Residue, then its C-alpha position, 0 to 999 in steps of 0.5 A: l724399805s728401799g733405803f734399808s735395802l739399798a744401803l745393805a746391798g751396797s755394804l754386801f757388794q763392797e764386802t764381797f769384792n773388798n772394793e769400797l767403790s762397789s755398788s748395785d751397778t757393779l754386776g749390772v743389777s740396776s741396768g737389768a732391772s731398769v730394762g725390765a721396767a722399760v719393757g713392762i711400760l712398753l707392753g702396757f703392763g700395770s704397775i704390779f706387772i712392771q714391778l715384777s718385770a723389773l725384779a725378773f730382769g734384775l735376777i736375769s742380769i745376775a744370772f748372765t753375770f755368773a754365766l760370763a764369769n765362768i768364761f774368764r780364767k781369772s780369780g773369782k772376784i775379778s771375773l765377776i767384776l769384768s762380767g758385771i761391767l759387760v752385762s751392765g753395758f749390754f743392758s744399758s744399750i738395750l735400755s737406750l734402744l727401748k727409749y728410742v722406739a718408745d712413743p715420745n708422747d706417752e711411753l718415753p716420758t713414763i720410762i724416763y721419770w721411772l728411771m729417775g727414781s721416785v717414791d711418789n708412785s709406790n702403792y701398798n700393793q707394790i710394797l707388799i710384793s717386795a716387802v717379804p723378800m726384802i725383810m727376809c734378805i735383811i734378816i738373813c744378812l743380820i744373822f750371818s753378818w759375823r761370817t762375812g768378815a771372812l770375805a776380807l781374807s784371801d781364798t786360801e786363808a778363808k779355806s784354812r779357817g773353815f770358811n767356804i768363801k766361794a759359796m759365801r760370796i755367791i750368797c752375798i751377791i744373790l742377797a744384794t741382788l734381791l735387795t736391789s731389784c726389789s727396791i728398783s722395782m718399787c721406786g726406780n733407780i735411786g742412786w748413791i745410797g748404796l755407795c755412800i751410806p756404807h762409808l758413813a756406817r764404817l766411820i761410825c762403827g768401823t769394819n765389824n760387819k756385825y755392827n756395820f750392817t745394822i748401822s747401814i740399814i738404819l742410816g739408809g732408811s733414815f737418809l731416804l726418809v729425810v730426803d723425801i720429806i725435804n723434797r715434799f717441803i721444797s716442791t708441791a709437785e714432788m720431784p724424783v727423790s734421786i735428784f736430791t740423793g745424788i746432790l747430797g751423795 
């Protein structure tokens, strides 16, 4: 589920901004969700409430990004990217502050290990909480994948063809945010899947999102699963899987 979601979220972000370097970090989603998890750990929450806190802060970060984007008098995509950079920087600083005040013997190691990204600590209760929104977002994306090709058009061209490009962009960002936040809330911040997998999918099937999204989902889930299996063979004490996804990415 995490591999599915991160790969599809990466594809959505790259299509939305017409930028092949876009990923879940673009709008501050990863930083916001990480802060939520750190807050949950510092407050002594159980794993379920840490997960809900991460999910809530991921959604808060995107709300901040949209609020800031309304201040900039630039085109929609540029203002969102600028806002995302600001929000990401803000939450990264808050995260550094939380790590600074954390108990170095107990809380700090827990925060750092969680931020590294690992599937080792996930349980069925956590999966059940995130599975429903993840699967719903994936289904919605696959049903409307043919419409997302309009995101490659300029706002004027899309409007002339009957597409509400602004609404479509907002929907794609919200879906990608939910997918990313749910994944981070379960497994921490697993990097590179959202950036690299969509590129591999485009090499296989081109730029048609009707096929690109499906291939991204299959590759993302398979990649994370294979990396985790290799990780378990290499080390008896399972290392954070993001180490291997980063190396391979």
